[in-house]
C-alpha positions as CSV (number, residue, x, y, z in Angstrom):
1,M,3.6,-194.3,-50.8
2,R,7.1,-195.8,-52.0
3,A,10.3,-194.7,-50.5
4,S,12.3,-191.8,-51.7
5,P,15.2,-192.8,-53.9
6,I,17.1,-189.8,-53.0
7,Q,19.7,-190.9,-50.3
8,A,21.0,-188.7,-47.7
9,T,25.0,-189.6,-47.3
10,V,24.9,-187.0,-43.8
11,D,23.0,-188.6,-40.7
12,F,20.4,-185.8,-39.5
13,N,20.6,-186.4,-36.1
14,A,24.3,-186.3,-35.3
15,E,26.0,-183.9,-33.1
16,G,29.1,-181.8,-35.0
17,E,29.1,-180.4,-38.6
18,Q,28.5,-182.6,-41.4
19,H,29.1,-181.7,-45.4
20,G,27.7,-184.4,-48.0
21,F,25.0,-185.0,-50.6
22,L,21.8,-186.0,-51.6
23,K,22.2,-189.1,-54.0
24,L,19.9,-189.5,-56.4
25,P,20.4,-191.9,-58.8
26,Y,20.1,-191.1,-62.1
27,S,21.1,-193.2,-65.3
28,H,21.4,-190.9,-68.8
29,D,24.1,-192.0,-71.5
30,A,27.1,-190.6,-69.9
31,S,27.0,-192.5,-67.2
32,A,24.8,-195.7,-67.1
33,W,25.0,-195.8,-63.1
34,G,25.0,-192.3,-62.1
35,A,23.8,-189.9,-59.6
36,V,22.3,-186.2,-59.3
37,M,24.8,-185.5,-56.4
38,I,22.8,-181.9,-53.8
39,P,25.3,-180.5,-51.9
40,I,23.8,-180.3,-48.5
41,T,25.4,-179.4,-44.9
42,V,23.8,-180.3,-41.2
43,I,25.1,-178.2,-38.2
44,R,24.0,-179.7,-35.0
45,R,24.3,-179.1,-31.3
46,G,22.3,-180.2,-28.9
47,E,18.3,-179.7,-28.4
48,G,16.6,-176.8,-30.4
49,P,14.9,-175.9,-33.4
50,T,15.5,-176.8,-36.8
51,V,16.1,-174.3,-39.7
52,L,15.9,-175.6,-43.2
53,L,18.1,-172.7,-45.3
54,T,17.4,-173.4,-49.4
55,G,18.6,-171.4,-52.2
56,G,19.0,-172.5,-55.8
57,N,15.6,-173.4,-56.1
58,H,15.4,-171.7,-59.3
59,G,19.3,-172.4,-61.4
60,D,19.7,-168.7,-62.5
61,E,18.9,-166.9,-59.2
62,Y,22.7,-166.7,-57.4
63,E,22.2,-165.0,-54.3
64,G,21.0,-167.5,-52.4
65,P,23.8,-170.4,-53.2
66,I,26.5,-167.5,-52.7
67,A,25.2,-166.5,-49.1
68,L,24.6,-170.4,-48.3
69,A,27.7,-171.6,-49.0
70,K,29.4,-168.6,-47.3
71,L,27.1,-169.6,-44.7
72,A,28.2,-173.5,-45.0
73,S,31.7,-173.2,-44.8
74,T,31.9,-170.6,-41.5
75,L,29.2,-172.1,-38.9
76,K,30.4,-174.3,-36.6
77,A,28.9,-176.3,-34.3
78,S,29.6,-174.2,-31.1
79,D,27.7,-171.1,-32.5
80,V,24.4,-173.4,-33.0
81,S,21.5,-174.7,-30.5
82,G,19.4,-176.6,-32.2
83,R,19.9,-177.5,-36.1
84,V,20.8,-176.4,-39.1
85,I,19.7,-177.9,-42.5
86,I,21.7,-175.9,-46.0
87,V,20.9,-177.0,-49.4
88,P,22.5,-173.8,-51.6
89,Y,21.6,-176.0,-54.8
90,M,18.1,-177.2,-54.2
91,N,18.2,-177.6,-58.1
92,Y,20.9,-178.6,-58.6
93,P,20.7,-179.8,-62.0
94,A,19.0,-175.9,-63.1
95,F,21.8,-174.5,-61.1
96,R,25.1,-176.2,-63.0
97,A,23.4,-175.3,-66.3
98,G,22.4,-171.6,-65.3
99,T,19.0,-172.3,-65.8
100,R,15.4,-171.3,-64.3
101,T,14.3,-175.2,-65.0
102,S,16.0,-178.6,-65.2
103,P,17.9,-178.7,-68.0
104,I,17.1,-182.9,-67.7
105,D,14.0,-183.1,-67.9
106,R,13.0,-178.9,-68.1
107,G,11.2,-179.4,-64.2
108,N,10.7,-176.3,-63.0
109,L,10.7,-177.2,-59.0
110,N,8.8,-174.3,-57.7
111,R,6.2,-176.0,-59.7
112,S,6.6,-179.3,-58.6
113,F,4.8,-179.7,-55.4
114,P,4.7,-182.4,-53.5
115,G,6.5,-184.0,-56.1
116,K,6.4,-187.7,-56.8
117,P,9.2,-190.1,-55.7
118,D,8.8,-192.6,-58.8
119,G,8.1,-189.4,-61.1
120,T,10.8,-187.2,-63.4
121,V,14.7,-186.3,-61.8
122,T,12.7,-182.7,-60.6
123,E,9.8,-184.7,-58.9
124,K,11.9,-186.5,-57.2
125,I,13.5,-183.6,-55.7
126,A,10.7,-182.0,-54.4
127,D,9.3,-185.3,-53.0
128,Y,12.1,-185.4,-50.7
129,F,12.0,-181.8,-49.8
130,Q,8.3,-182.4,-48.8
131,R,8.7,-185.9,-47.3
132,Y,12.0,-185.5,-45.6
133,L,13.0,-182.4,-44.8
134,L,10.2,-180.1,-44.0
135,P,8.7,-182.6,-41.4
136,L,12.4,-181.9,-39.7
137,A,12.1,-177.6,-39.8
138,D,10.4,-175.7,-37.6
139,Y,11.3,-172.6,-39.7
140,V,12.1,-172.6,-43.4
141,L,13.8,-169.5,-45.6
142,D,14.2,-170.3,-49.5
143,I,16.2,-167.4,-51.0
144,H,14.9,-166.2,-54.3
145,A,15.7,-163.5,-57.2
146,G,14.4,-162.7,-60.5
147,G,16.9,-164.9,-62.7
148,R,17.9,-163.8,-66.0
149,T,14.2,-162.0,-66.8
150,L,13.3,-160.2,-64.1
151,D,14.9,-157.8,-61.5
152,F,13.3,-156.9,-58.2
153,V,14.0,-154.0,-55.7
154,P,15.0,-156.4,-52.9
155,F,12.6,-157.8,-50.3
156,A,11.8,-160.3,-48.1
157,A,8.1,-161.7,-48.3
158,I,5.5,-163.8,-46.8
159,H,2.1,-164.4,-48.3
160,V,-1.4,-163.8,-46.6
161,L,-2.2,-167.1,-45.3
162,E,-5.9,-168.3,-43.2
163,D,-4.4,-168.8,-40.4
164,A,-3.7,-165.3,-38.4
165,A,-1.6,-166.7,-35.9
166,Q,1.1,-168.5,-38.4
167,Q,0.8,-165.6,-41.0
168,A,2.0,-162.9,-37.7
169,R,5.0,-165.8,-37.2
170,C,6.2,-165.6,-40.8
171,E,6.1,-162.2,-40.4
172,A,7.8,-161.3,-37.4
173,A,10.6,-164.0,-39.3
174,M,10.7,-161.7,-42.8
175,N,11.1,-158.6,-40.1
176,A,14.2,-160.1,-38.7
177,F,15.7,-161.1,-42.3
178,G,15.8,-157.2,-42.5
179,A,15.7,-156.6,-45.9
180,P,15.0,-153.0,-47.2
181,Y,11.9,-154.0,-48.3
182,S,9.5,-156.5,-46.8
183,M,6.4,-158.2,-48.8
184,R,2.7,-159.9,-48.3
185,M,3.4,-161.2,-51.5
186,L,0.3,-162.3,-53.9
187,E,1.5,-165.5,-56.1
188,L,-0.7,-165.4,-59.7
189,D,-0.3,-169.0,-59.1
190,S,0.7,-170.7,-56.3
191,I,0.0,-174.5,-57.4
192,G,3.2,-176.5,-57.0
193,L,5.0,-173.6,-54.9
194,F,7.9,-175.2,-52.2
195,D,6.1,-172.1,-50.5
196,S,2.7,-173.7,-50.4
197,A,3.9,-176.9,-49.5
198,V,6.0,-175.5,-46.0
199,E,3.0,-173.2,-44.9
200,E,0.4,-175.7,-45.5
201,A,2.5,-177.8,-43.3
202,G,2.1,-175.0,-40.7
203,K,5.9,-174.1,-40.5
204,V,7.2,-170.4,-40.6
205,F,8.4,-169.4,-44.0
206,V,9.9,-166.9,-45.2
207,S,10.7,-165.9,-49.0
208,T,12.5,-163.2,-50.8
209,E,13.7,-161.5,-54.2
210,L,16.8,-160.1,-54.0
211,G,17.6,-158.5,-57.4
212,G,18.1,-159.9,-60.4
213,G,19.1,-160.2,-64.2
214,G,20.9,-163.6,-63.9
215,T,24.0,-162.4,-61.4
216,A,24.1,-161.2,-58.3
217,T,25.7,-157.8,-56.8
218,V,27.6,-156.6,-53.7
219,E,24.7,-155.5,-52.6
220,S,22.1,-158.4,-53.0
221,V,24.8,-160.1,-51.7
222,A,25.3,-158.7,-48.1
223,V,21.1,-158.4,-48.0
224,A,21.1,-162.5,-47.9
225,V,23.8,-163.2,-45.8
226,R,23.1,-160.5,-42.9
227,G,19.0,-162.0,-43.5
228,V,20.2,-165.1,-43.3
229,Y,21.7,-164.3,-39.5
230,G,18.9,-162.2,-38.8
231,F,16.8,-165.2,-39.4
232,L,18.7,-167.6,-37.8
233,A,18.8,-165.2,-34.5
234,H,15.4,-165.1,-34.6
235,A,14.5,-168.5,-35.1
236,G,17.0,-169.0,-31.3
237,V,19.1,-171.0,-33.1
238,L,22.0,-168.4,-32.8
239,A,22.5,-165.7,-30.5
240,W,22.3,-162.2,-32.3
241,N,26.1,-161.2,-31.7
242,A,27.0,-157.6,-33.4
243,Q,31.0,-158.8,-33.0
244,Y,30.1,-162.2,-34.0
245,A,28.0,-160.5,-37.2
246,Q,31.1,-158.6,-38.3
247,K,33.7,-160.9,-38.1
248,T,31.9,-163.4,-39.6
249,V,30.0,-161.7,-42.4
250,P,32.2,-158.1,-42.6
251,Q,30.4,-156.7,-45.9
252,A,26.8,-157.5,-44.8
253,A,27.6,-155.6,-41.4
254,G,30.3,-153.0,-42.2
255,A,29.2,-150.0,-41.0
256,D,26.3,-150.4,-40.9
257,N,24.3,-150.1,-37.3
258,A,22.3,-153.4,-37.6
259,A,20.3,-152.1,-34.5
260,A,19.0,-149.3,-36.1
261,R,18.0,-150.8,-39.5
262,T,14.6,-150.4,-41.0
263,T,12.5,-151.9,-43.3
264,T,9.5,-150.9,-45.4
265,L,6.2,-153.1,-45.6
266,L,4.8,-153.8,-49.2
267,D,1.9,-155.2,-49.8
268,M,0.4,-157.0,-52.8
269,P,-3.3,-156.4,-52.7
270,D,-5.0,-157.6,-55.9
271,G,-4.0,-158.7,-59.9
272,A,-3.8,-155.0,-60.5
273,C,-0.4,-154.9,-59.2
274,Y,0.7,-156.6,-62.1
275,T,1.4,-155.4,-65.4
276,T,1.2,-158.0,-68.2
277,S,2.5,-157.6,-72.0
278,E,0.3,-157.8,-74.7
279,H,2.7,-157.6,-77.4
280,D,6.2,-158.5,-78.2
281,G,8.9,-156.2,-79.3
282,L,11.6,-153.6,-78.0
283,L,11.0,-152.9,-74.1
284,E,11.5,-148.9,-72.9
285,L,11.0,-148.8,-69.3
286,C,9.4,-145.4,-67.9
287,K,10.3,-145.9,-64.2
288,D,13.3,-147.3,-62.6
289,L,12.4,-149.4,-59.3
290,G,11.9,-148.3,-56.7
291,E,10.7,-144.8,-57.6
292,M,6.7,-144.1,-57.0
293,V,4.0,-143.7,-59.5
294,E,0.9,-143.1,-59.7
295,A,-2.6,-144.8,-61.5
296,G,-2.4,-144.0,-65.3
297,D,1.3,-143.7,-65.4
298,V,3.5,-144.7,-68.4
299,V,5.9,-147.9,-66.7
300,A,6.7,-148.8,-70.1
301,R,6.7,-148.3,-73.5
302,I,6.9,-151.4,-76.2
303,Y,8.0,-150.7,-80.1
304,D,7.3,-153.0,-82.9
305,A,11.0,-154.4,-83.8
306,T,9.5,-155.9,-87.3
307,R,9.4,-152.2,-88.7
308,T,10.2,-148.4,-87.9
309,G,7.6,-145.4,-87.9
310,V,5.2,-147.3,-86.0
311,P,4.7,-145.6,-82.5
312,P,4.8,-147.4,-79.2
313,V,2.2,-149.1,-77.2
314,E,2.3,-147.3,-73.6
315,Y,1.6,-149.8,-70.8
316,R,0.0,-147.5,-67.9
317,A,-0.3,-148.8,-64.0
318,R,-3.7,-149.6,-63.3
319,R,-2.5,-148.7,-59.8
320,G,-0.8,-146.7,-57.6
321,G,2.2,-147.6,-55.7
322,L,6.1,-148.6,-55.5
323,L,8.2,-150.2,-58.7
324,A,8.9,-153.5,-56.8
325,A,9.6,-155.6,-59.9
326,R,10.4,-155.0,-63.8
327,H,10.8,-157.0,-66.7
328,F,15.1,-157.2,-67.5
329,P,15.5,-158.5,-71.1
330,G,15.4,-155.4,-73.8
331,L,13.2,-158.1,-75.7
332,V,9.7,-158.9,-74.8
333,H,7.2,-161.3,-75.9
334,I,3.5,-161.6,-75.1
335,G,2.8,-162.9,-71.7
336,D,6.0,-161.5,-69.8
337,T,5.3,-159.8,-66.8
338,V,6.6,-156.3,-67.6
339,A,6.2,-154.4,-64.1
340,V,4.9,-155.1,-60.8
341,V,3.7,-152.1,-58.5
342,A,2.9,-152.8,-54.8
343,D,1.4,-150.5,-52.3
344,V,3.5,-148.7,-49.5
345,V,2.0,-150.0,-46.1
346,E,4.5,-148.1,-43.4
347,R,8.4,-147.1,-43.8
348,G,10.8,-147.3,-41.2
349,I,9.8,-150.6,-39.0
350,P,12.7,-151.3,-37.1
351,V,14.5,-154.5,-37.9
352,A,13.8,-156.8,-34.5
353,H,16.7,-159.2,-33.8
354,G,17.3,-162.0,-31.3
355,A,14.9,-164.9,-31.0
356,K,11.4,-164.5,-31.3
């Protein structure tokens, strides 16, 4: 296979702190010899594991970019044992446009793996991560949220894997992230996911969904910042230190006693977790995020917005559990996910800190 056209302006093997770019040549009307410049930070000291941290896989999700931009500007080589690679804006064109997909080629980066070195801009980005960054990494954290069309209770997530030992490693890392909720997530379509690429490479992988609505909140950013620190400590790249956490991410640590934090484990065992709209119209959610529902409960009503006097269509939960996700905009279209209900497996699980 041909080499990637992307060139890194950082040296992944150099000691110290480096801030540079992944430079992807891109000729277009406004710049004949232009390039997409994806910011990247590499911090290395001595021997140890490599952790790859990514945000902005979808361009309208902001907790990852904020948390990782903070980390890139504050983390020092003297804090690290090993290597940390930080890419806050993975699909940079989408991030700059504030859209889920790239404005250049409409590519959804998280459906484009393994990518192509001679493909579209999005496929070239996927190919570089697949062939050049993943082989360097031992641990990968990809921070997502709901973007403009979904909202979630804040959770870290893993998938159920065929390799039980690998899944156990991923689950331990998910616990260390320390989100209020931890999810064994079911994907309706796993083709082309960055998640799948990382998992198939045998790495420890954790994803997240930390809110939504095309914005970030103080709370959701705090979950992300604290989670990144916990993930790095679990990998052994940073030593868990409450004073360091307070100094570096005070809004994430605050008065919170980190040693006493817990998470609630959720599971999505089958497709009945998903409620999908079969109508267009005006959406009325009947349950709030985090609320418990019973099978058969009305979770949403959809009103015909083309006329009055027509009763709404009711959508009922196909299983009981916790409302973990909901459609965000007030208007809904046929095929949209309206709600996701997950099983509550266990509450009050202590969050573990420190190296694995």
